[in-house]
GUKEZA-793329 format. One record per residue: x, y, z of N, C-alpha, C, O in turn. Coordinates in steps of 0.1 Angstrom, whole numbers, plus 5000, padded with zeros to 4 digits. Example, Ala and Ser with C-alpha at 12.3 -4.5 7.8 and 13.67 -1.06 7.14 Angstrom:
REM residues 2
513249435078512349555078513249675078514249675085 512849785071513749895071512950005079513450115080 
This chain:
REM residues 719
283513139582282513199573282113109562281013109558 283113029557282812939546282812799550283512759560 282112719543282112579545283312509537284112589533 283212379536284312309529284412359515285512369509 283312389509283412439495283012579493283112629482 282512649503282112779500281512849512281912829523 280512929509280013029518278712979525278012899519 278513029537277312979544276513099549277013219548 275313069554274613169562273613259554273313369559 273013209543271913289537270613239543270413119545 269713339545268413299550267613219540267613249528 266813129545266013049537264712999545264312889543 264213089553263113049561261813079554261713099542 260713089562259413119556258713239563257513249563 259513329569259013429577258713559570257913559560 259413669573259113799567258213879576257513969571 258113849588257213919597257714059599258914089598 256814149601257214289604257414369591257814489592 257114309579257314389567256214479565255014449567 256614599560255614709557256014779545257214779541 255114859539255514949528256314879517257314929514 255914759513256614689502256414759489255714859488 257114709479257014779466255614769460254814689464 255314869451254014879446253614769436254414699431 252314769433251814669423250914739413249814679410 251314849408250414929400250414889385249614939377 251314799381251314759367251514609366251914539375 251214559354251414419351252214399338252114289332 252914509333253514499320255014489321255714489311 255614479333257014469335257814599334259014599334 257114709333257914839333258514869346258014819357 259514939346260214969359260115119362259515199355 260715149373260615289378261815369373262015489377 262615319363263815389359263515519352264315609352 262315539346262015659338260815729344260215809337 260515699356259515779363258315699366257315749372 258215569361257015499364256915459379257915449386 255715449384255615399398256115259398255815179389 256815219408257415079409256414969407255314979412 256714869400255814759398256414629401257714619403 255614529403256214389406255514289397255914169398 254614329389253914229381254314229366254414329360 254514109361254814099347254213969342253813879349 254113959329253813829323255013749321256113809321 254913629318256113539316256013409322255313399333 256613309316256613179322257513169334258613219334 257013099344257813079357259012989355259012899347 260113029361261312949361261112829371260412839381 261812719368261712599377262112629391261512569400 263012729393263412749407262312819415262412829427 261312869408260212939416258912869414257912929418 258912749409257612679406257112619419257812579428 255812609419255112529430255012389425254512359414 255512299433255512159428254212099426254011999418 253112149432251812099431251112149419250512069411 251212279417250412339406251212359393250612379382 252512359394253412389383253512539380254312579372 252912619388253012759387254012819396254712739403 254212949396255213009405254812989420253712999423 255812969428255612949442255513089448256513169449 254313119453254113259459254013259474253713359480 254413139480254413139495255413239500256513249494 255113309511256113399517257413319520257413209524 258513389518259813319520260913419522260913529515 261713399532262913479534263913449523264213329521 264413549517265313529505266813549509267613459507 267113669515268513699519268413809528267413859532 269613849533269713969542270714069536271614029528 270614189541271614289539271814349553270914359561 273114399555273414459568273714609566274614639557 273014689573273214839572273814889585273314849596 274814979584275415039596275415189594275915239584 274815259604274815409603275815469611276215419622 276315579607277315659615276615749625277315809634 275315759624274515839634273315759639273015659633 272815809650271615739655270315819651270415939650 269215749649268015819645266915719644267115599643 265615779644264415689644264115649630263715529628 264215739620263815709606264815759597264615859589 266015699597267115739588266915679575266615559573 267115759564266815709550268015639544269215669547 267715549535268815479528268315419515267115399513 269215399506268915339493270115249489271215289490 269815129484270815039479270314969466269214979463 271214899459270914819448270914669453271714639462 270114589446270114449450269814359437268814389431 270614259435270414159424269714039430270113999441 268813979423268113859428268213739419268213759407 268313629425268413499417267113479409266113509414 267213419398266013389390265113299398265413199404 263813339398262813269405262513309419261513259425 263513379426263313409440262113509443261413489453 261913599433260813689435259913679422260013759413 259113569421258413549409257213639406256813719415 256713629394255513709391254413679401254213559405 253713779405252713769415253113789429252413779439 254413809431255013839444255713969444255914029433 256214009456256914139456257914129468257914039476 258914219468259914229477259414299490258714399489 259714239502259414299514260614309523261614229521 260614389533261714409542261214439556260214499558 261914389566261414409580261914539586262714549596 261514649579261814789584260514869584259514819579 260614989590259415069592258815109579257615099577 259615159569259115209556260015159545261215159547 259415109535260215039524259615049511258315039510 260415059500259915049487261014969479262214969482 260614909468261514839459261114879444260014849440 262014949437261714979423262414879415263714869414 261714799407262214689399262714749386261914809379 263914729383264514779370264714669360264714689348 264914549364265214439355264514309360264314289372 264114229350263414099353264113989344264614009333 264013869350264513749342263413719332262313769333 263713639322262813599312261513539317260413549311 261513479329260313419335259513519343258513479348 259913639343259213749349259613779363259213879369 260413689369260913719383261913829383262513869373 262013899395262814009397264313979395264813879401 265014059387266514039386267214149393268114109401 266814269392267514379399266514479403265614519396 266714529415265814639421266614729429267614699435 266114859430266614959438265714969451264514989449 266314939462265614929475265815059483267015099485 264815119488264915229497264015209509263015139509 264515269520263815249533264115359543265015439541 263315359553263615449565263415359577262415289579 264415359586264215279598265215329609265915429607 265115269621265815319632267215259633267415139629 268215339636269615299637270215349650269815459655 271115269656272015319666273415329660273915239654 274015439662275315469655276315359658276515319669 276915309647277915209648277415069650278214979651 276115049652275614909655274914859642274014909637 275514749636274914689624273514649626273114589636 272714669616271314629616271114539604271214579592 270714409606270514319596269014329591268114329599 268914349578267614369572267214239564268014199556 266114179568265614059561264814099549263814169549 265314049537264614069525263813939522264313829522 262513959519261613839518260713859505260713969499 260013759502259013769492257713749498257513659507 256713829494255313809499254413819486254813869476 253213779488252213789477252113939473252114029482 251913969461251714109456250514169463249514109464 250814289468249714359475249314489468249814519457 248414559474247814679468248914789467249914779474 248614889459249515009458249715059472248815089479 251015079476251315129489251115279491251215329503 250715349481250515489483251115569471251915509464 250815699470251415769459252915799461253415799472 253515799449255015829449255215979452254416069449 256415999458256816139460257016209446257616149437 256516329445256516389432257616499432258116539442 257916539419258916649418258416779424259116869428 257016789424256416909429256816929444257017039449 256916809451257316819465258816859466259216929476 259616819457261016859457261117009454261917079461 260317059445260317199442259817279454260417389457 258817229461258317289473259417299484259417389492 260217189485261317189495262417289492263117329500 262417339479263417439475264817409479265417489486 265317299475266717269480267717369474267717399462 268617419482269617519479270917439475271517389484 271217439462272417379458273117459447272417469436 274317509449275017579439276317519436277017469444 276717539423278017479419278817589411278317649402 280017619416280917719409282117649403282717569410 282417669391283617619384284517729380284517779369 285317779390286217879388285617999381284518049384 286418059371285918169363285018129352284518219345 284817999350284017949339282517979342281717989332 282117989354280718019357280117939368280817849374 278917969372278217899383276817859378276217919369 276217759385274917719382274217679395274817659406 272817679395272117649407271017549403270417549393 270817449412269717349410268417419409267517369401 268217529416266917599416266517629401265317629398 267417659393267117699379266617589370266017609360 266817459375266417349367265217269373264617189366 264817309385263717239392262517259383262217379379 261717159381260517159372260817109359259917089351 262117099355262517049342263616939343264716959337 263316829349264316729350264516659337263616649328 265716619334266016539322265416399323265016349313 265416349335264916209336264516179351265216229360 263516109353263216059366263715919368263515829359 264515899378265215769380264515679390264615549389 263915729400263215649410261815719413261715839412 260815639415259515689419258915599429258715479427 258615649441258015569452257615649464257915769464 256915589473256415659485257515689495257315769504 258615619494259715639503260815729497261415819504 261115719484262115799478261815809463261415719457 262015929458262015959444263316029440263816099448 263716019427264916079423264816129409264116069400 265516239406265516299393266916339389267816359397 267116349376268416389370268316529364267416549355 269216619367269116759362270416799354271516759358 270216869344271316919336271517069338270517149336 272717109342273017249344274217289336275317249339 274017359325275117399316276017509321275517619324 277317489323278217599326278517669313278517799313 278817599302278917659289278517559279277817459283 278917569266278417479256279117349257278717249249 280117329265280817199266280817149280280717019282 280917229290280917179304279617179310278817279310 279217069317277917049322278016999337278816909339 277217049345277016989359275716909359274716949355 275916779363274716689364274516669379275316639386 273216689382272816669396271816559397270716559390 272116459405271116349407270516369421271216349431 269316419422268716469434267716369439266716329431 267816319451266916219456266216279469266816319478 264816269468264016329479263416209487262716129481 263616199500263016099508261816149515261616269517 260916059519259816089527260416149540261416099546 259816249545260316319557261216439553261516519562 261516459540262216579535263716569533264216669528 264316459537265816459535266116459520265416389512 267116529516267616539502269116499501269916559509 269316409493270716379490271016399475270116389467 272216439471272516469457273916419454274816419462 274016369442275316329436275516439425274716449416 276616509426277016619417278216579409279216549415 278016579396279116539387279316649377278416699371 280616689374281016789364281516709352282516629354 280916729341281316649329281716739317281016839314 282816699311283316779300283316689288284416639284 282216659282282216569271280916549264279916519270 280816569251279716539242280216449231281416429229 279216389225279516299214280416359203281316299197 280116489200280816559190282216599195282316669205 283316559189284616589193285216729188286116779194 284616779178285216899171285317009181284317059187 286517059183286717179191286717159206286817249214 286617029210286616999224288017029230289016999225 287917099242289117139249289017109264287917079269 290117109271290117089285289517219292289617329286 288917199303288417319311289117319325289217209331 289517439329290217449341289417539351289017649347 289317489363288617579373288517509387288517379387 288417579397288217529411286717499412285917589409 286417379417285017339418284617349432285217289441 283517419435283017439448281417419448280817469439 280917339457279517309458279117369472279717339482 278017449472277517509484276017479486275317459476 275617489498274117479502273917559515274517529525 272917649514272517719526273717789533273817789546 274617839525275817909531276917819535277917869540 276717689534277717589538278417529526277817509516 279717509527280517439516280417289518280817229528 279817229508279617079508280817009501281216899504 281417079492282617029485283517139479282917239475 284817129480285717229475287017149470287617089478 287317169457288417099452289717169457290817109455 289617289463290717369469291717429459292417519463 291717379447292617429437292017399424291017329423 292517459413292017439400292117289396293217229398 291117239389291117109383291217119368290517199362 292117049362292217039348291216929343291616819342 290016979340289016879336289116849321288716919313 289816739319290216709305288916669297287916619303 288916699284287716679277287316529276288216439274 286016509276285516369276285816289289285916169288 286016369300286116309313285016369322284416459318 284916309334284016369344284516339358285216239360 284116419367284416409381283216399389282116439385 283316359402282316359411282716449423283916449427 281816529428282116629438281916559452280816569458 283016499456282916429469284316419475285316409468 284416429488285716409495285816269501286916229506 284816189500284916049506284815949495285515949485 283815859497283715739488282315729482282115669472 281315779489279915749485279415829474278615799466 280115949472279716039461278516129465278116209457 277916109477276716179480277016299489277816309498 276216409485276216529493274816539499273816549492 274716549512273416559519273216709523274016769529 272016759519271716899521271416919536271517039541 271116819544271016829558272016729564273116709559 271716659575272616569581272716439573271716379568 274016389571274316269564274216149574274916149584 273316059572273215939581274315849580274515759589 275215859570276415779569276115629570276815559577 275215589561274815449562275615369552275815409540 276215259556277015169548276315029547275814979557 276314979535275714849532276714739531277814759527 276314619536277114499533276114389528275214349535 276214349515275414249510275814109515277014099519 275014009513275313879517276213819506275713789495 277513789509278413739499277913609492278013599480 277413519500277013389495275813409485275813349474 274813489489273713509480274113589467273713549456 274913689469275413759457276113669447275813689435 276913579452277613489442276613389437276713349425 275713339445274813229440273813289431273213209423 273513419431272513479423272813479408271913489400 274113469405274613479391275013619387275513639376 274813719396275113859392276613869390277113939382 277413789398278913789397279313639398278513559401 280513619394281113479395281213439410281213529419 281113309413281413259426282913249427283713219418 283413269439284913269442285313159452284513129461 286513109451287013009460287613069473287712999483 287913189473288513249485287713239497286513259497 288313189508287613169520287713289530286913289540 288513379528288713499536289513599528290013569517 289613719533290413829527291413879537291113909548 292713889533293813929541293614079544293214159535 293914119556293814259560294814339551294514459548 295914279547296914359539296314399526296614499520 295414309520294814349508293814459510293814559502 293014459520292114559523292814699525292314799521 294014689531294714809535295214889522295415009523 295414819511295914889499294714929490295014999480 293514899493292414939485292015089487292015139499 291815159477291515309478290215329486289215249484 290215429494289015449503288515599503287615629509 289215679495288815819494289115869480290215869475 288115919474288115969460288816099459288516199466 289716119449290316239445290216249430290716159423 289616359424289516369410290916349403291916409406 290916259393292116239384293216159392294316149386 293016119404294016029410293815889405292815849400 294915819405294915679399294215579407293515489402 294215599421293615509430294115359427295315349426 293315259425293815129422293815099408294014979404 293415199399293415169385294815169379295715229385 295015119367296315099362296915229356298115239353 296115329354296615459348297115439334296615359326 298215519331298715509317299415379314299815349303 299615299325300215169323299215059319299614939319 298015099315296914999313297314899302297014779303 298014949291298314859281299614779283300114709274 300314789294301514729296301314579298300214529302 302414499296302314349298302214319312302514399321 301814189315301814139328300414159335299514219329 300314109347299014119354298914259360299814339362 297614289364297314419370296114389379295214309375 295914459390294714429399293414459391292414409396 293514529380292214559373291814449364290714449359 292714359361292414249351291814129357292114099369 290814069350290113959355288613969352288214079348 287913869354286413879352285813989361284914059357 286413999373286114119381287414179385288414099388 287514309386288814369391288914329406288014289413 290114349411290514309425289514369435289114299444 289214499434288414559444287014509444286414489455 286414479432285114429432285114279437284214249445 286014199433286114059438286214059453285613969460 287014149458287214159473285914179480285614119490 285114279475283814299481282814179480282114149489 282814119468282014009466282213899475281313829480 283513879479283913769488283613809503283213729511 283913939506283913969520282814069525282514069536 282314149516281414259519282014349530281314419537 283314359530284014449540283814589537283814629525 283614679547283414819544284514889536284214969527 285814849538286914909531286814859516287114939507 286314739514286214689500285114769493285214809481 284014799500282914879494283415009491283115069480 284115079499284715209496285515199484285415289475 286315099482287115089470286315059458286615119447 285314989459284414969447283915099442283915119430 283415189451282915309447283915409442283815479432 285015419450286115509446286715479432286915569424 286915349430287515319416286515329405286915349394 285215319408284215359398284215499395284315539383 284315589405284415729402285715769395285715859387 286815699399288015719392288015689378288815749370 287115599373287015569359286615689351286815699339 286115799358285715919350286915989344286716079336 288115949348289316019343289715969329290616029323 289015869324289215819310288415899300287315929303 289015939289288316019279287415939270287615919258 286415879277285415789270284015849271283115779266 283815959277282516009280281916089268282216209267 281116029260280616079248279116089248278416019241 278616179257277216189258276516249246277016349240 275416199242274616259231273816379236273016359246 274016489231273416619236271916619233271216699239 271516539224270016539221269316449231268216489236 269816329234269116239243269616259258268916209267 270716329260271316339273271716209279271716189291 272116109270272515979275273615929266273915999256 274415829270275415769261274715739247273615699247 275515759236274815739223274415599221275015509226 273415579213272915449210273715389198274315469190 273715259196274315199185273615239172274315279162 272215249172271515269160271515419155271515439143 271715509164271615649160272815699152272715799145 274015629153275215679147275915559140277015529144 275315499130275915379124277215399117278015309116 277415519112278615549105279615639112280615689106 279415669125280315759132281515689136281515569140 282615759135283915709140284615809149284915919144 284815779161285415879171286615819177286715699180 287715899179287916029173288116019158288615919153 287916129151288216129137289716159135290116269132 290416049135291916059133292415939127291715839126 293715939124294315819117294515709128294415729140 294615589122294815479131293415419135292415489134 293415299139292215229142292315129153291715029153 293115169163293315079175292015059182291415159187 291614939183290314909190290314949204291214919212 289415029208289315079222289915219224289815269235 290515279214291015419215292315439220292715559222 293115339223294415359229295315439220296215509225 295115429207296015499197295815649198296615719192 294815699205294515839205294915909218294516019220 295715849226296115909239297016029236298016019228 296816139243297716249243297516329256296516299263 298316419259298116499271296816579271296316619282 296216589260295016669259293816579264292816639269 293916449263292916359268293116319282294216339287 292116259287292316179300293116059297293616029286 293215969307294015849306293515759294292315759292 294315689288294015609276293315479280293415439292 292615419271291815299274292315189264292315219252 292715079269293114959260292214839264292314789275 291314809255290314709258291014569261290414489268 292114539255292814409258293214399272293314279277 293314509279293614499294292514569302292714599313 291414589295290414669302289614589313289414469312 289214659323288514599334287014619332286614679321 286214579341284814589341284414719349284314699362 284214829343284114959351282714969357281714949350 282614989370281415039376280214939378279214979383 280414819373279314719373278914689387277714699391 279814649395279514609409279114739417278214729426 279714849414279214979421277814999419277115039428 277314979406275914989404275014889411274014919416 275514759411274814659417274514679432273414659437 275514739439275414759453274714889457274214899468 274714989448274115119451272815149444271915219449 272715099431271615139423271715279418270715329412 272915339419273115479415273315489400274215419395 272515579393272615589379273915629373274315579362 274715699381276015749376276915629373277515629362 276815529381277715409379277215329366278015279359 275915319364275415259352275915329340276315259330 275815459340276215539328277715509326278115509314 278515499336279915479334280215359327281115359317 279615249330279815119323279315139308280015099299 278215209306277715229293278615309284278915289273 279315409291280215499283281415419278281815429267 281915329287283115249282282715159271283515139262 281615099272281115009261281015089248281515039237 280415199248280215279236281515339231281615359219 282415369240283715419235284415319226284915349216 284415199231285115089223284315069210285015059200 283015079210282315059198282615169188282915149176 282515299192282715409183284115439179284415499169 285115389187286515409183287015299174288015309168 286215189172286515089162286015139148285215219147 286615079138286215109125284815069122284314969128 284115149114282715119111282614979105281614909108 283514939097283414809090283614689101282814599101 284614709110284914599119283714579129283514469134 283014679132281914669142280514649135279514629142 280514629122279314609115278314719115277114699117 278814849115278014959116277314969129278014979139 276014969129275214979141275014839148274414829159 275514729142275314599148276114579161275714509170 277214659163277914649176278814529177279014479188 279314469165280114349166281414379174282014479173 281714279182282914289190283814169187284014079196 284314159175284914039170286314069164287013969161 286814189163288114219157288814319167288914439163 289214269178289914349188291414339188292014389197 291914279177293414259176293914139185294914079182 293214119196293514009205292313949210291314019213 292213809212291013749217290613799231289413809234 291613839239291213889252290414019251289614049260 290814109242290014229240288514199236287614259241 288314099228287014049225286313999237285114029239 287013919245286413869258285913979267284813979271 286814079269286414179279285314269274284514319282 285314299261284214379256282914309256281914369258 282914179252281714099253281214099268280014109270 282114079277281714079291281114219295280014219301 281814329291281314459295279914489289279014539295 279814459276278514489269277514389274276314429276 277814269278276814179283276314219297275214209300 277214279305276814329318275914459316275014479324 276314539306275414649304274014609299273014669303 273914499292272614449288271914399300270714409301 272614339309272014279321271414379330270414349337 272014499331271614589342271014719336270414799344 271114749323270414859318268914829319268514719315 268114919325266714889328265914829315266214869304 265014739318264314669308263514769299263314749287 263114879305262314979297263115079290262615169283 264415069291265315159283265515099270266014979269 265215169259265315099245266715049242266814949235 267815109248269115069245269414939252270514869249 268614889262268814759267268814649256269714559257 268014669247268014569235269214599226269614499219 269714719226270914749218272114669223272814609215 272314669236273414599242273214449240274114379236 272014399242271714259241271914219226272514109223 271514299217271614269203273114259198273514179190 273914359204275314359200276014229205276814169198 275714179217276214059222275813939214276613859209 274513929211274013819203274613819189275013709184 274713929183275213939169276713899169277213829160 277413939179278913899180279013749182279913689176 278213689191278413549193278013469180278613369177 276913519173276513449161277613459151277913359143 278313579150279413599140280513499143281113439134 280913499156282013409160281713259158282613189155 280513229160280113089157280313049143280812939140 280013139134280213119120281613119116282013049106 282413199122283813219118284713099123285613059116 284413049135285312939141284912799136283812759138 285912739130285712599125286712499130286612389127 287712549138288712449142288212349152287112369158 288912229153288412119160288712129175288312039183 289412229179289812239193289012329202289312339214 288112409196287312499204288112619209287812689219 289212659201290012769205289512889197289412889185 289312999205288913129199290213199194291113219201 290213239181291313309176290813439171289613469169 291813529168291513659163291613669148292613619142 290513719141290613719127291813799121292313769110 292313889129293513969125294813919132295713999135 294913789135296013729142297313769136298313769143 297313789123298613819116299313939121300513959120 298514029128299114149132299714149146300214259150 299614039153300214039167300613899171300313799164 301313899181301513769189302513669184303313699175 302313549189303213439185302813379173301713309172 303513399162303013339149303113189149302613129140 303813129158303912989158302912919167302712799165 302212989175301312919184300012999186299813099180 299212949196297913019199297913039214298112949222 297613159218297513189232296213149238295213219238 296213019242294912959247294313029259293113029260 295113089267294613159278293713279275292813309282 294013339263293113449258291813389254290813449256 291813269248290613199245289813169257288613179257 290513129268289813109281289113229286288013209291 289613349284288913469287287513479280286513509286 287613439267286313439259285413339264284213369266 285913219267285013109272284313149284283013139286 285013199294284413239307283513359306282413359312 283913459297283013569296281713539289280613579294 281713459279280513419272279613329282278413349282 280213239289279513159298278713249309277513229312 279413349314278813439324277713519318276613529324 277913569306276913649299275713569296274513619298 275913449291274713359288273913329301272713309300 274613309312273913279325273013389329272013369335 273213519324272413629327271213639318270313729320 271113549308270013539299269613669293268413709293 270513729286270313859280270213849265269813939258 270613729259270613719244269213689239268413609245 268813759229267513749223267313619215268313559212 266013589213265713459206266413449193266813339188 266513559186267113559172268513499172268913429163 269313519183270713469184270913359194272013309195 269813309200270013219211270713089206271613029213 270213029195270712909190272212919186273012829190 272613029179274013039176274913069188276013009189 274413139198275113169210275313039218276413009223 274312959219274412829226275412739219276112669225 275312729206276212649198277712689200278612609201 277912819200279312869202279812839215280912799217 278912849225279312809239279612669240280612629246 278812579234279012439234280312399228281112319232 280612469216281912439209283112479217284012399219 283012599223284212639232284312549244285412509248 283212529251283212449263283712309261284512249269 283312249250283812109247285312109245286012019250 285812209238287212219236288012239249289012179251 287512319258288212339271288112219279289112179285 287012149279286912019287288011919282288611859290 288211919269289211829263290611869267291511789269 290811999269292112049273292312029288293412049293 291311989295291411969309291211819312290611779322 291611729303291511589304292411529314293511589317 292111409319293111339327293911249318293811249306 294811169324295711089316295110969309295810909301 293810949311293210829304292710869291292210779283 292710999287292211039274293411069264294011179266 293710979255294810999246294611119236295511169230 293311159235293011269226292811399233292411499227 293211399246293111519254294411579258295411509258 294411699262295611769268295511739283294411749289 296611719290296511689304296211819312296911919310 295211809321294711929328295711999336295612119338 296611919342297511979352298712059346299512119353 298812059333300012119326299612219315299612179303 299212339319298712429309299812519304300812549311 299712549291300812619284300512759281299312799281 301512839278301412979274300912999260299913069258 301512939250301112959236301412829228302412829221 300712719230301012599224300812599209300012669204 301712529202301612519188300512419184300512299190 299512459176298312369174298212329159297112299154 299312329152299312299138300612249133301712279139 300612159123301912109117302412209107303512199102 301612309103302012409093302712519100302612549111 303512589091304212709096303312829093302412829085 303712939099303013069097303213109082304313099077 302113159075300813189081299813079079298613099083 300212969073299212859071298712799084297612749084 299412819094299012769107297812839113297212799123 297512959107296313039112295112989105294013039109 295212909095294012849088293412749097294112649100 292212769101291612669111291512529106291412439113 291412519093291412379087292712309089292812179088 293812379092295112319094295412299109296512259113 294412319118294612299132294612149135294112069127 295212109146295211969150293811919151292911989154 293711779149292411719150291911699164290711689167 292811699174292411689188293511739197294611769192 293211759210294211819219295311719223296411769227 295111589221296111499224297311519214298511499219 297111549202298211579192299011699197300211699197 298311799201298911919205299711899218300811949219 299211819227299911799239301211719237302211749243 301111619228302311539225303411629219304611609222 303011729211304011819205304611909216305811929216 303811949225304312029236305211959246306211999250 304711839250305411759261306511669256307311619263 306511639242307411539237307011399241307811309239 305811379245305311249248303811259248303211369250 303111139247301611149247301111169261301711139271 299811209261299111209274299011069279298810979271 299111049292299010909298298710919313298911019319 298210799318297910789332299010819342298810869353 300310799337301410829346301610979350302311009359 300911059342301011209345300011249356300111359361 299111159360298111189370298811169384298611079391 299611269387300411269400299611329411300111339422 298411379409297611439419297911579422297411639432 298811649414299211789417298811879405298711839394 298511999409298412109399299812159396300512189406 300212179384301512229380301512369375300512409369 302512439378302712579374303512599362304212499358 303512719356304312749345305812739348306212789358 306612679339308012689340308412819332308512819320 308612929340308813059334310213069327310413159319 311112979330312412979323312312949308312913009300 311512839306311412789292310012799286309812789274 309012819295307612809291307212669285306212649278 308112569288307912439282307412339293307112379304 307312209289306712109297307712059308307312029319 309012049304309911999314310012079326310112209325 310112019337310312079350309212189354309512289361 308012159350306912239354306712219369306312099373 306912309378306812289392305412259397304412299391 305312199409304112189416303612329420304412399426 302412359417301912499420301812519435301312429442 302212629440302112659454301012749458300512749469 300512829448299412929451298712969439299312969428 297412989440296613039428296913189427296913269437 297113229415297413369411297213389396296413319390 297913489391297713509376298613419368299713459364 298213299365299013209358298013139348296813139349 298613069338297813009327296912899332295912879326 297312829342296412729348295112789353294012739351 295312899361294112959367293113019357291913009359 293713069346292813119336291813009330290613029329 292412899328291612779323290712729334289512699331 291212729347290312679358289112769359288012729361 289312909359288212999360287212979349286012979351 287712969337286812949325286012819327284812809324 286712709332286012579334284912589344283912539342 285212669355284212679365282912749360281812709363 283112849351281912909345281212819335280012829333 282012729329281412619320280512529329279512479324 280912499341280112409350278712479352277712409351 278712609354277412679355276612659343275312659344 277212649331276412629319276112489316275512449306 276512399325276312249324276912199311276312109305 278112249308278812189296279212049300279712019311 279011959291279311819294280711789297281611839290 280911729308282311699313283011799321284011779327 282411919322283012029329283012009344284012039351 282011959350281911929364282911829368283611849379 283111719361284111619364285511669363286311639371 285711759353287011819351287411909363288511909367 286411989367286712079379286911999391287712029400 286211879393286411799404287811749405288411729416 288411719394289811679394290711779400291611759408 290411909396291212019402291012019417292012029425 289812009422289412029436290011909444290211929456 290311799438290811679445292311679445292911589451 293011769438294411769438295011789452294411859460 296111729454296711739468297111879472297211909484 297511959462297912099465296812199464297112319464 295612159461294512249459294212339471294112459470 294212279483293912359495294912469497294512579501 296212439495297212539497297112649487297312759490 296812609475296712709464295512799467295612919465 294412739471293212809474293412909485292913019485 294212869496294412959507295113089503294813199509 295913089492296613209488295613309482296013429480 294413269478293513359472293013469482292413569478 293313449495293013559505293713689502293313789506 294813679495295613789491295213859479295513969476 294413789471293913839458292913729453293413629447 291613749454290613649450290313639435289613539431 290913719427290413729413290513599405289613569398 291613529406291813409398291513279405292113179402 290413289413289913169419288413159418287713159428 287913149406286513139403286112989405286812899401 284912969412284412839414283012829408282412929405 282612709405281212689400280212729411280512719423 279112779408278112829418277612709426277312729438 277712589421277312479429278112449441277712379450 279312509441280212489453280012599463280712589474 279212699461278912799470277712759478276612769472 277812729490276712669498276012779506276612869512 274712779505273912869513273212799524272612689522 273412849536272812789548271312789549270712739558 
C-alpha cells in the first residue's frame, strides 16, 4: 500500500466523466449551507499557488480528478442515499470550480474555505446504485462551476412526509418529533439530494432530546437522536434516571433496556451500533473509506509513518457504542501518569483510521466520539441552543466552586460524568466530524474546548479572549491549542464563533510569543513553580506545543491581527527544536539521537532557574551538562537511541528497537510538523532520523500503534 516513504494511489487524472448533480453555484460570497443556505462554490479571494494556472496566474479551473472515496453498502439498491464529510487540500477546488462525483445524484455543501477561496471542508451527499457487500469507488473531481442544480429539499417536504419518531425517557416523560416540525432550531444542510434540520424536544427544564433529521430525495429519512442533560447554568443541575426508548411506526428503533443514569452535563446517543443513525425505513448500511494518502496530504491530519496496521490493534478498537461505557477512552484514569491510547496529536483510533481507512477503525472513531458524551462538559447555552460563545460570558466561571484546576479535573464527583484533565486530554470527535460531516461530532469538540475555557479562572483566560497559556503544564497548553485550533478549522465559516475560536488561538500565540524570551526555544509554563521537576525542564512537553502550533498554523486559521506574532513564535520554537536535533558537527547543539526526559537548562538553582534570562545560551551547553561531555562527531553512530529508564541519564542509552511513547518520538513528531512549516534546518534534521540504521525496524513497530510516528507531508507520496 505504501511506497518507500509513504502512501500511494491517489487519483490525479483529468477525467471526471459521468458526473451529475454537482454542488450548486447560487452564491459568490463564501457562505455555506450550515445554517440553511443553498450550497455554494463561489467566493472571492486570491488563488493559492497550488491551484494557479501557470499561463494566466489565475486559478486552474481545468477539470481534474482529485481523490476517491470508497462506499460499501450492506444492502442492494438502485438509488441508495449516503452522506459523508470530506476535507480538501488548499487549491484543489479553487474559486470558480465545484466538486463533482461519478454517481447518479450528488450535492456538495461547502462549510469551510481556505484563505484563497478554495474548498477546505464539504459535506457530500448522493444517491447511487450498490450491490450488497461490493465496494464502490467514487471519483471526486473538480469541474467548472455550473448553474444551480435545482431547488433544495425544504422542511415543508419533511413536514409533508410526517415522519413518526417518538422518544420516551422512563417516567420523566415523552416527546415526539411531530410536535417540533415547522420550528427547527437550525438547518444544517440544504440541497437537492439531502437537507437536514436540528430539533429541540424538551423532556423537562433540564433534560432535552435533540433530533438531527435528514431528508433525502426519494423520501428516505435518517435521524440521529441524542438525549442531553446539560445547560450552561449549573445551579440545581441533577442527574436524570430513566429507560430510553425510541419508536417509529410501532417499531422500536432503540431501547436502552434498563434505566440510564444520565449524569448532568453529559449526553448520550440512541444507537446500538456505531453510526448513531436511526433510519425510519430501511437502513442502507453504507460505510465510507476515505483515501488515506489524500487525507494525510491535505493537511487535515498529520501524515504518519506507519505502513500498515496490525489486526491485533483493530481487534481491540471499540465497535459498538454503549452509553457511559469506557470503550477506548481512559475513563477516570485520564489524569494518571504514563501513556494512554488517547494521548497524542491524534488518539489511537483516529490515527488508525487515517492510516488504514479500515471499517473497524471507522467504527471506533465514531464510537469513541459518542463515548465522549459521558464527560460533564456539555454546557449548552439555552438562548442560542449552541455551546456558549467566548464573548457572551466574559466573567463566567463554571463550576462555581473552590479550586481552579484548568480543565475541570478538580470538580469530579459521583454526581458528574467522568472528569476531564486537559494535560492528558485527547482530541475529541474531530476526525469523526471530518469523515461524516455530522453536526453532533462538531458540537462535541466545541463543548470540550469551551469547558476548558470556562472552568479556568477569568484572569488566566483573559476574560473573553480565550487565552490558553496557564494550564499548569505545557502539555495542557499544547492540547488545548490543538483542540481550539481544530474547532476553528472546522466550525463553518458563516458561524460567528468560527472567529471566536480563531481569535483565541491567535491571542494565545501572541501572548506566548511575548512571554518567552529564552535562547533555547523551550516553551515553559508561567506557573512552573507549582509542578514538576524544579531542577529541569520537560522538553517533551514543549515538543507537544511545537507540533500543535505547527499543525494549527498549517490550517491557516489565525487572523491577520495575530499572524506576525504567531509566525514569530513558531519560528522561535522551531529553531530551538532544530538545534536540539543537531548532529555531532554542531558544538552548540544537542545531539539528535539522545533525547532526555527533563534536562537541566540553567546553572542556577530553583527558583532562579525558572527565570528565562538564566537559561543556557545554547543547546550545546545543556547537552554537555547532561552527557558529561560535549557534542561531537563520534556520537554519530547512525542509530536512534532510547531512554535509559533506570537512570534517565546519558550513559547506556540503548539503541531504539521500536517507535512508541518515548521522548525521542515526541521530538521526532514535532520536528516532522516543523518540516511542513518549512522551518529552516527541519528537513535536514528529519532526514538524519530517516537515514538511521534502525529507522526501518522502529518504523515497522508503528503497525501496532501509529500515534507516535508522524512524518512530514512531503514523505507521503500520492500516485
